[in-house]
C-alpha positions as CSV (number, residue, x, y, z in Angstrom):
1,M,0.0,0.0,0.0
2,I,2.9,2.4,0.8
3,V,4.2,1.8,-2.7
4,C,0.8,2.7,-4.2
5,W,0.8,5.9,-2.1
6,V,4.2,6.9,-3.4
7,I,3.2,6.2,-7.0
8,Q,0.0,8.2,-6.5
9,I,2.0,11.1,-5.0
10,L,4.5,11.2,-7.9
11,G,2.0,10.5,-10.6
12,T,-0.5,13.2,-10.0
13,S,-0.1,16.5,-8.1
14,H,-1.5,20.0,-7.9
15,L,1.2,22.7,-8.0
16,F,0.1,26.1,-6.8
17,A,1.4,29.5,-8.1
18,Q,5.0,30.1,-7.7
19,N,7.0,33.3,-8.4
20,L,10.1,32.6,-10.5
21,E,11.7,35.7,-9.0
22,A,11.8,33.9,-5.7
23,I,14.4,31.4,-6.9
24,G,17.6,31.9,-5.1
25,K,16.0,34.2,-2.5
26,E,14.0,31.7,-0.5
27,R,14.6,28.4,1.2
28,P,14.3,25.8,-1.7
29,V,12.4,23.2,0.4
30,K,9.7,23.8,3.0
31,I,7.7,21.2,4.9
32,N,4.8,21.9,7.2
33,G,1.7,20.1,8.4
34,G,0.1,18.7,11.5
35,V,-1.5,15.7,13.1
36,S,-4.4,15.3,15.5
37,V,-5.8,12.4,17.5
38,N,-9.3,12.4,19.1
39,Q,-11.2,9.9,21.3
40,I,-14.9,10.0,21.9
41,F,-16.6,8.2,24.9
42,Y,-20.4,7.8,24.9
43,A,-23.0,6.3,27.4
44,A,-26.7,6.5,27.6
45,N,-29.3,5.6,30.3
46,G,-33.0,5.2,29.5
47,I,-32.7,4.6,25.8
48,D,-30.7,2.4,23.4
49,S,-27.2,3.8,22.6
50,R,-27.2,5.9,19.5
51,R,-23.5,5.5,18.8
52,D,-20.5,3.3,19.7
53,P,-19.4,3.6,23.4
54,Y,-15.8,4.3,22.2
55,S,-14.5,5.6,19.0
56,Y,-11.3,7.4,17.8
57,F,-10.0,9.1,14.8
58,A,-6.7,10.6,13.7
59,T,-6.1,13.1,10.9
60,G,-3.0,14.5,9.5
61,N,-1.7,16.7,6.7
62,L,1.7,17.2,5.1
63,N,2.7,19.8,2.6
64,F,6.0,19.9,0.6
65,S,6.9,23.2,-1.0
66,L,9.7,23.9,-3.5
67,Y,9.9,27.6,-4.5
68,G,6.2,27.9,-4.1
69,W,5.3,24.6,-5.8
70,S,3.2,22.7,-3.3
71,I,2.2,19.0,-3.0
72,P,-0.3,18.6,-0.2
73,L,-1.1,15.2,1.4
74,S,-3.6,14.2,4.0
75,F,-4.7,11.1,5.8
76,S,-7.4,10.0,8.3
77,L,-7.6,6.9,10.5
78,S,-10.4,5.7,12.7
79,N,-11.9,2.5,14.1
80,Q,-14.5,2.7,11.3
81,N,-12.4,3.2,8.2
82,V,-9.0,4.1,6.9
83,T,-8.4,6.5,4.1
84,F,-5.5,8.2,2.4
85,Q,-6.0,11.2,0.2
86,Q,-3.7,13.0,-2.2
87,P,-6.4,15.6,-2.5
88,F,-5.3,17.2,-5.8
89,N,-5.1,14.5,-8.5
90,Q,-4.7,17.1,-11.3
91,F,-1.6,18.9,-12.4
92,T,-1.6,22.7,-12.2
93,L,1.3,25.2,-12.5
94,H,1.1,29.0,-12.3
95,P,4.6,30.5,-12.9
96,T,4.8,34.2,-12.4
97,Y,7.4,36.7,-13.6
98,K,6.9,40.4,-13.1
99,W,3.7,41.3,-15.0
100,A,3.1,37.9,-16.6
101,T,1.4,34.8,-15.1
102,L,1.0,31.5,-16.9
103,H,-1.6,28.8,-16.1
104,L,-0.6,25.3,-17.1
105,G,-2.5,22.1,-16.7
106,F,-5.9,21.8,-15.0
107,T,-7.1,25.3,-14.2
108,S,-10.0,27.8,-14.6
109,M,-10.3,31.4,-15.7
110,S,-13.1,33.9,-15.8
111,F,-13.5,36.7,-18.4
112,S,-17.1,37.7,-17.4
113,Q,-20.3,36.1,-16.1
114,Y,-21.8,35.8,-19.6
115,T,-18.8,34.4,-21.5
116,L,-16.1,32.3,-19.8
117,S,-16.9,31.9,-16.1
118,G,-14.9,29.5,-14.0
119,H,-15.2,26.4,-16.1
120,L,-12.3,23.9,-15.5
121,F,-10.1,23.1,-18.5
122,N,-6.9,21.3,-19.2
123,G,-4.5,23.5,-21.2
124,I,-2.7,26.8,-21.0
125,G,-3.7,30.3,-20.0
126,A,-2.0,33.6,-19.4
127,D,-2.7,36.9,-17.6
128,L,-0.6,39.8,-18.7
129,A,-0.4,43.4,-17.4
130,P,2.4,45.1,-19.4
131,S,1.4,48.5,-18.2
132,P,-0.9,49.9,-15.4
133,K,-3.8,50.3,-17.9
134,W,-3.4,47.4,-20.3
135,R,-4.7,43.9,-19.3
136,I,-4.6,40.9,-21.6
137,S,-5.9,37.4,-20.8
138,A,-5.9,34.4,-23.1
139,M,-6.5,30.6,-22.9
140,Y,-6.7,27.4,-24.8
141,G,-7.6,23.9,-23.6
142,R,-10.0,20.9,-23.3
143,F,-13.2,21.6,-21.4
144,L,-14.6,18.1,-21.6
145,K,-13.0,14.7,-22.0
146,A,-14.5,12.1,-24.3
147,V,-16.5,9.5,-22.6
148,E,-17.8,6.6,-24.7
149,P,-21.5,5.7,-24.4
150,D,-22.1,2.5,-22.3
151,S,-25.7,1.3,-22.4
152,L,-24.8,-2.1,-20.8
153,S,-23.4,-0.7,-17.6
154,A,-25.6,-0.8,-14.5
155,N,-24.5,2.7,-13.5
156,P,-23.5,4.3,-16.8
157,I,-21.5,7.5,-16.9
158,L,-23.0,10.3,-19.0
159,P,-21.2,10.3,-22.3
160,S,-19.5,13.3,-23.7
161,F,-17.4,14.5,-26.6
162,D,-13.9,16.0,-26.4
163,R,-14.7,19.7,-26.1
164,Y,-11.9,22.2,-26.9
165,G,-12.1,26.0,-26.5
166,Y,-10.1,29.1,-26.6
167,G,-10.7,32.7,-25.6
168,M,-9.2,36.2,-25.1
169,K,-10.0,39.3,-23.2
170,I,-8.3,42.6,-23.8
171,G,-8.9,45.5,-21.4
172,Y,-7.6,49.1,-21.1
173,G,-8.2,51.6,-18.4
174,D,-8.4,51.8,-14.6
175,N,-11.2,51.1,-12.0
176,K,-13.3,54.1,-13.1
177,D,-12.7,54.4,-16.8
178,F,-12.2,51.2,-18.7
179,V,-13.2,49.1,-21.7
180,E,-12.9,45.3,-22.2
181,A,-13.5,43.2,-25.3
182,I,-14.0,39.4,-25.0
183,L,-14.1,36.5,-27.4
184,F,-14.7,32.9,-26.5
185,R,-15.2,29.8,-28.7
186,A,-15.7,26.1,-28.0
187,E,-16.6,23.1,-30.1
188,D,-17.2,19.4,-29.6
189,E,-15.1,16.9,-31.6
190,I,-17.7,14.7,-33.2
191,N,-15.2,11.9,-33.9
192,S,-13.9,11.7,-30.4
193,I,-16.4,8.9,-29.5
194,S,-17.7,6.0,-31.6
195,Y,-21.2,7.4,-32.2
196,V,-23.5,10.2,-31.3
197,P,-25.7,9.2,-28.3
198,E,-28.9,11.0,-29.4
199,E,-31.1,8.9,-27.2
200,E,-29.4,10.5,-24.2
201,G,-29.7,14.0,-25.5
202,I,-26.0,14.3,-26.1
203,L,-25.3,16.2,-29.4
204,P,-22.1,17.8,-30.7
205,Q,-22.3,21.5,-30.1
206,E,-20.4,24.7,-31.2
207,N,-20.4,28.0,-29.4
208,L,-19.1,31.5,-30.1
209,V,-19.5,34.3,-27.6
210,M,-18.5,38.0,-27.9
211,G,-18.7,40.4,-25.0
212,L,-18.0,44.1,-24.3
213,T,-17.7,45.6,-20.8
214,A,-17.2,49.3,-20.2
215,G,-17.2,51.8,-17.3
216,K,-17.0,55.6,-17.2
217,A,-16.8,58.2,-14.4
218,I,-18.6,61.4,-15.1
219,F,-17.8,64.5,-13.0
220,E,-16.1,62.2,-10.5
221,R,-19.5,61.5,-8.9
222,V,-21.4,59.5,-11.5
223,L,-20.2,56.0,-12.2
224,L,-21.6,54.1,-15.3
225,R,-21.1,50.4,-15.8
226,A,-22.4,48.4,-18.7
227,E,-21.9,44.9,-20.0
228,W,-23.2,43.2,-23.2
229,A,-22.7,39.7,-24.5
230,T,-24.0,37.8,-27.5
231,S,-23.9,34.0,-27.8
232,A,-24.3,31.9,-30.9
233,I,-24.8,28.2,-30.2
234,T,-25.3,25.3,-32.5
235,R,-27.1,22.4,-30.8
236,D,-26.1,19.8,-33.5
237,T,-23.1,20.4,-35.7
238,R,-24.4,17.7,-38.1
239,A,-27.2,20.0,-39.3
240,E,-27.0,21.6,-42.7
241,E,-25.4,25.0,-43.1
242,A,-27.8,27.9,-43.2
243,E,-27.7,31.7,-43.9
244,T,-28.2,34.2,-41.1
245,Q,-28.2,37.9,-40.7
246,N,-26.6,37.7,-37.3
247,V,-23.1,39.0,-37.1
248,L,-21.8,36.0,-35.3
249,G,-22.9,33.7,-38.1
250,N,-20.9,35.7,-40.6
251,M,-17.4,35.7,-39.1
252,G,-15.6,33.4,-41.4
253,G,-14.1,30.3,-39.7
254,L,-15.0,31.3,-36.2
255,F,-18.6,30.0,-36.4
256,T,-20.6,28.0,-38.9
257,A,-24.3,29.0,-39.1
258,R,-26.5,25.9,-39.3
259,G,-30.1,25.0,-39.2
260,S,-29.8,24.2,-35.4
261,S,-28.0,27.5,-34.6
262,A,-29.6,30.1,-32.3
263,Y,-28.5,33.5,-31.2
264,Y,-29.0,35.1,-27.8
265,N,-28.1,38.3,-25.9
266,A,-27.5,39.4,-22.3
267,Y,-27.3,43.0,-21.0
268,K,-26.4,44.5,-17.7
269,A,-26.0,48.2,-16.8
270,N,-26.0,50.3,-13.7
271,I,-25.5,54.0,-12.8
272,T,-24.5,55.3,-9.4
273,Y,-24.3,58.8,-8.1
274,Q,-21.9,59.2,-5.2
275,A,-21.8,62.4,-3.1
276,E,-20.6,63.3,0.3
277,G,-22.7,61.4,2.7
278,Y,-25.0,59.5,0.3
279,S,-25.2,57.5,-2.9
280,V,-28.1,56.5,-5.3
281,G,-28.0,53.9,-7.9
282,V,-30.2,52.2,-10.6
283,G,-29.5,48.9,-12.2
284,Y,-31.0,46.8,-15.1
285,E,-30.3,43.3,-16.3
286,R,-31.8,41.2,-19.1
287,I,-30.9,37.7,-20.2
288,D,-32.6,36.2,-23.2
289,P,-34.5,32.9,-22.7
290,Q,-32.2,29.9,-23.3
291,Y,-29.0,32.1,-23.3
292,R,-26.0,30.0,-22.4
293,T,-22.3,29.6,-23.0
294,L,-20.2,26.5,-23.0
295,G,-17.7,28.4,-20.9
296,A,-19.9,28.1,-17.7
297,Y,-21.4,25.1,-15.9
298,F,-24.7,26.7,-15.1
299,F,-26.5,29.8,-16.2
300,N,-29.7,31.6,-15.1
301,N,-31.6,32.9,-18.1
302,D,-35.0,34.2,-19.1
303,L,-35.0,37.0,-16.6
304,E,-35.2,40.7,-16.4
305,N,-34.1,42.6,-13.2
306,M,-34.6,46.2,-12.3
307,T,-33.2,47.6,-9.1
308,V,-32.9,50.9,-7.2
309,N,-30.6,51.4,-4.2
310,A,-29.7,54.3,-1.9
311,A,-27.4,54.8,1.1
312,T,-26.7,57.7,3.3
313,A,-24.9,58.6,6.5
314,L,-26.3,61.3,8.9
315,F,-25.2,63.1,12.0
316,Q,-21.5,62.7,11.4
317,G,-21.8,59.0,10.7
318,K,-23.9,58.1,13.7
319,V,-26.9,57.1,11.6
320,N,-26.4,54.9,8.5
321,I,-29.3,54.0,6.2
322,A,-29.2,51.7,3.2
323,A,-32.2,50.6,1.1
324,N,-32.9,48.9,-2.1
325,V,-36.0,47.8,-4.1
326,G,-36.2,45.7,-7.2
327,T,-38.4,43.7,-9.5
328,Q,-37.7,40.5,-11.4
329,R,-39.8,38.7,-14.1
330,D,-39.4,35.8,-16.5
331,N,-41.2,34.5,-19.6
332,L,-39.7,37.3,-21.6
333,D,-40.8,35.7,-24.9
334,D,-44.3,34.6,-23.7
335,S,-43.5,31.0,-24.5
336,K,-44.3,29.6,-21.0
337,I,-47.8,28.9,-19.6
338,S,-46.9,30.8,-16.4
339,T,-45.2,34.1,-15.6
340,M,-43.4,34.8,-12.4
341,R,-42.9,38.3,-11.1
342,R,-40.9,39.1,-7.9
343,L,-40.7,42.2,-5.8
344,V,-37.8,42.6,-3.4
345,A,-37.3,45.4,-0.9
346,S,-34.9,45.7,2.0
347,T,-33.8,48.4,4.5
348,N,-31.0,48.5,6.9
349,V,-30.6,51.2,9.6
350,A,-27.6,51.4,12.0
351,V,-27.7,54.0,14.8
352,A,-24.9,54.8,17.3
353,P,-26.2,57.7,19.4
354,S,-23.4,57.2,22.0
355,P,-20.2,55.1,22.4
356,K,-22.2,52.9,24.8
357,L,-25.3,52.2,22.7
358,N,-25.6,50.6,19.2
359,L,-28.9,49.9,17.5
360,V,-29.4,48.0,14.2
361,F,-32.7,47.5,12.4
362,A,-33.2,45.5,9.2
363,Y,-36.3,44.8,7.1
364,S,-36.8,42.8,3.9
365,S,-39.8,41.7,1.9
366,F,-39.9,39.2,-0.9
367,Q,-43.1,38.9,-2.9
368,T,-43.5,36.4,-5.8
369,F,-46.4,36.8,-8.2
370,T,-47.2,33.9,-10.5
371,N,-49.8,34.0,-13.2
372,I,-50.7,30.5,-14.7
373,R,-52.2,30.6,-18.2
374,S,-53.7,27.2,-18.6
375,Q,-54.2,26.1,-22.2
376,F,-57.7,24.9,-21.2
377,V,-58.5,28.4,-20.0
378,D,-57.5,29.8,-23.4
379,I,-59.7,27.2,-25.1
380,N,-62.8,27.4,-23.0
381,Q,-62.9,31.1,-21.9
382,L,-65.8,33.2,-23.3
383,T,-64.1,36.6,-22.8
384,P,-60.5,37.7,-22.1
385,F,-61.5,38.5,-18.5
386,D,-62.6,35.0,-17.4
387,N,-60.8,33.4,-14.5
388,L,-58.2,36.1,-14.0
389,D,-58.3,36.3,-10.2
390,T,-58.1,32.5,-9.4
391,L,-55.0,32.0,-11.6
392,N,-52.9,34.6,-9.8
393,F,-50.8,33.3,-6.9
394,T,-48.8,35.5,-4.5
395,Q,-46.1,34.3,-2.0
396,I,-45.0,36.9,0.6
397,S,-42.0,36.6,2.9
398,Q,-41.1,39.3,5.3
399,N,-38.2,39.5,7.7
400,V,-37.6,42.0,10.5
401,S,-34.6,42.0,12.9
402,A,-33.6,44.4,15.6
403,N,-30.5,44.4,17.8
404,A,-29.5,46.6,20.7
405,M,-26.2,46.5,22.6
406,Y,-25.6,48.7,25.6
407,L,-22.3,49.0,27.4
408,L,-23.1,49.2,31.1
409,G,-19.5,49.8,32.1
410,N,-16.1,49.5,30.6
411,N,-12.7,50.1,32.3
412,K,-9.4,48.2,32.4
413,N,-10.7,45.9,35.2
414,R,-14.4,45.3,34.3
415,R,-16.6,45.3,31.3
416,Q,-20.4,44.8,31.3
417,T,-22.7,44.5,28.3
418,L,-26.4,44.0,27.7
419,N,-27.5,42.6,24.4
420,M,-31.1,42.2,23.0
421,N,-32.1,40.6,19.7
422,L,-35.5,40.3,18.0
423,T,-36.2,38.4,14.8
424,V,-39.6,38.1,13.1
425,Q,-40.3,36.1,10.0
426,N,-43.7,35.9,8.2
427,A,-44.6,33.8,5.2
428,A,-48.0,33.8,3.6
429,D,-49.8,32.7,0.4
430,R,-52.5,34.4,-1.5
431,Q,-54.7,33.0,-4.3
432,G,-56.9,35.4,-6.2
433,G,-56.3,38.1,-3.5
434,V,-57.5,35.7,-0.7
435,E,-55.2,34.8,2.2
436,Q,-54.6,31.0,2.3
437,N,-54.4,29.0,5.5
438,S,-50.8,28.0,4.8
439,G,-48.8,30.9,6.4
440,L,-46.1,30.7,9.0
441,Q,-44.9,33.2,11.6
442,F,-41.6,32.8,13.5
443,Y,-40.4,34.9,16.4
444,N,-37.0,34.7,18.2
445,I,-36.2,36.8,21.3
446,N,-32.8,36.7,23.0
447,T,-31.5,38.7,25.9
448,A,-28.0,38.3,27.2
449,Y,-25.8,39.9,30.0
450,S,-22.0,39.5,30.1
451,L,-19.5,40.5,32.8
452,S,-15.8,40.3,32.1
453,L,-13.3,40.6,35.0
454,T,-10.0,41.3,33.2
455,P,-7.5,40.9,36.2
456,R,-9.0,37.5,36.9
457,S,-9.3,36.4,33.3
458,L,-12.9,35.5,34.1
459,T,-16.1,36.0,32.0
460,L,-19.6,35.3,33.3
461,S,-22.8,35.5,31.2
462,A,-26.5,34.8,31.5
463,A,-29.0,34.6,28.7
464,F,-32.7,33.9,28.0
465,N,-34.0,32.6,24.7
466,L,-37.6,32.3,23.4
467,N,-38.7,30.8,20.1
468,I,-42.3,31.0,18.9
469,S,-43.5,29.4,15.7
470,D,-47.2,29.7,14.6
471,G,-48.3,27.7,11.6
472,A,-51.5,26.5,10.1
473,T,-51.6,23.2,12.1
474,L,-48.9,23.6,14.7
475,D,-48.0,26.2,17.3
476,S,-44.8,25.6,19.1
477,R,-42.9,27.4,21.9
478,T,-39.3,26.8,23.2
479,L,-37.9,28.8,26.0
480,G,-35.2,28.7,28.7
481,P,-32.2,30.3,30.3
482,T,-28.4,29.6,29.9
483,L,-25.6,30.3,32.3
484,S,-21.9,30.1,31.4
485,A,-18.5,30.9,32.8
486,S,-15.1,31.0,31.1
487,K,-11.7,31.2,33.0
488,Q,-8.1,31.2,31.9
489,F,-5.2,29.9,34.0
490,F,-1.4,29.7,33.8
491,D,-0.8,32.9,31.8
492,K,-3.8,32.2,29.6
493,K,-2.4,28.9,28.4
494,F,-5.2,26.9,29.9
495,R,-8.8,27.8,29.0
496,T,-11.9,26.4,30.6
497,T,-15.6,26.9,29.9
498,A,-18.7,25.6,31.7
499,S,-22.3,26.2,30.8
500,V,-25.7,24.9,31.7
501,S,-29.1,25.5,30.0
502,Q,-32.7,24.5,30.5
503,N,-35.2,24.4,27.7
504,E,-38.9,23.8,27.9
505,S,-40.9,22.9,24.7
506,Y,-44.7,23.3,24.1
507,A,-46.8,22.2,21.1
508,N,-50.4,23.5,20.7
509,G,-50.4,24.5,24.4
510,M,-49.2,21.2,25.7
511,H,-45.9,20.7,27.5
512,T,-43.9,18.2,25.4
513,N,-40.3,18.2,26.4
514,S,-37.9,19.4,29.1
515,I,-34.1,19.3,28.3
516,L,-31.3,20.0,30.7
517,N,-27.9,20.5,29.0
518,G,-24.5,20.8,30.8
519,R,-21.2,21.4,29.1
520,L,-17.6,21.5,30.3
521,S,-14.5,22.0,28.1
522,G,-10.8,22.7,28.6
523,N,-7.9,23.5,26.3
524,V,-4.2,23.8,27.0
525,S,-1.6,25.1,24.6
526,I,2.1,24.2,24.9
527,K,4.7,26.2,23.0
528,K,2.1,27.1,20.4
529,K,2.6,23.7,18.6
530,H,0.9,21.2,21.1
531,N,-2.8,21.5,22.0
532,I,-4.7,19.2,24.3
533,N,-8.5,19.6,24.6
534,L,-11.0,17.9,26.8
535,G,-14.8,18.1,26.7
536,A,-17.9,16.6,28.4
537,V,-21.6,17.0,27.5
538,V,-24.5,15.7,29.6
539,V,-28.0,15.9,28.3
540,N,-31.1,14.9,30.3
541,R,-34.4,14.9,28.4
542,K,-37.9,14.3,29.8
543,S,-40.6,13.6,27.3
544,R,-44.4,13.6,27.9
545,Q,-45.3,12.3,24.5
546,E,-47.0,9.0,24.2
547,G,-44.9,6.2,22.8
548,G,-41.6,7.8,23.6
549,A,-39.0,7.4,26.3
550,K,-40.2,9.2,29.4
551,E,-36.7,10.2,30.5
552,F,-33.2,9.5,29.4
553,T,-29.6,10.8,29.9
554,E,-26.7,10.9,27.4
555,F,-23.1,11.5,28.1
556,T,-20.4,12.3,25.5
557,G,-16.8,12.9,26.4
558,T,-13.9,13.9,24.1
559,L,-10.2,13.9,24.5
560,G,-7.9,15.2,21.8
561,Y,-4.3,16.1,21.0
562,S,-3.0,18.0,18.0
563,Y,0.5,19.0,16.9
564,S,1.5,21.4,14.1
565,F,4.8,22.2,12.6
């Protein structure tokens, strides 16, 4: 097995970016890593054990570095399984020299969200910055590896063609004034597998994408940003060639227009006005239905977004307000039988009237409107106004949160704080303007007091928590206090924490559960490399539900050691 590990290590590795200028200036070889061993003890009284009474596991990692080239290794060992991992089984090299960086092997690059966006490929890439304003990126490689169809396998792997692609992005400017041009092309090799698996929906494709991104600052206060991309995609390269008026279909050898070709666009723009103390912005985004690129794994399309946002600071920064509102819709070409519209609004207010008091308030609302246009309605309706109300569905979700923190006292020997949190969530459905009996309201209230005695390295805290959930068929309540203490010993090298909490649960007015929870933990650090930790948790639960265990107690203890170098 050791020989196999060595072969695996030498055969496949992932090498991170290294700076060629560092050769001769740094230590040639660096080794670091760590190992940890943990034991878990478990016992239960009143119920059957829910885990083994004793278990252990050990983990470790080791990293070899040569002028920035890294080979990370890791292992894990327990009484349940043994594994060894060489976690990067792909080769990657990123040499850097001054303003040039190369990417060799398995890597990914991103030109923009509508063109090449993080898709892994095996090949070569480069990022160049010959001057402060010029930026050039280019790549070529294989995006998919050929996988032969296998209809006889019990668990067949999805077949695929060899897919190769290349792209380039050229940009000029700074963060405020800039322009970038992007071109990306990818195509499947139809002869890379024995036949085309049409029954599985796998067809040879071709894709050409062009994009343009620009930004401009006007009068130093107005910032404009715009992005446009157009994608030509052929779903089956075996189709007959066809004529098209689209510019992408008339670019010589870059793309061949066929009967299965389609052309899509994506737009995004925003304008922001920034002044002293406030800012206002407007944004717009539209992505055609079925827009996609072979340079991204997943893509949201068929959507139109419009947003407005604003932020301001008042009273010398003591009050900060931010708000935004937006709408989203799909079915841009009216090809679906339903249309979704969403309204999103949020507000955040932070107030600091004094150094001792901080207040934060947040509100958000999400409303989704869905209109279902059934084909039977279109066939059977007598007038265009039939059945309008009953086919409109609205989902509403509102969230409110408030936080207040008050500093009761603060000096070098003592610090006292009082913290209060409130969270309210409300979800509801409407059909034809009528509230449905399917809503849910959730409330969480938490109050905590903390006292820190600095000379004694001691912290004491007390808290009370209340959860309320009201639904269509179930109303539940959970409440209870928590007490905790934390103490440091031996020049803060040994840390201990103890806590106890009591929770009472109610469902539809009936007392269902009572849970007592106690925790104790300790951690000691020796010369910053050795760590020993010890923990114990005791849970006592009393249940009044029929058919369940009336009362049981569980104990879990942990003992661990870790070493790093």
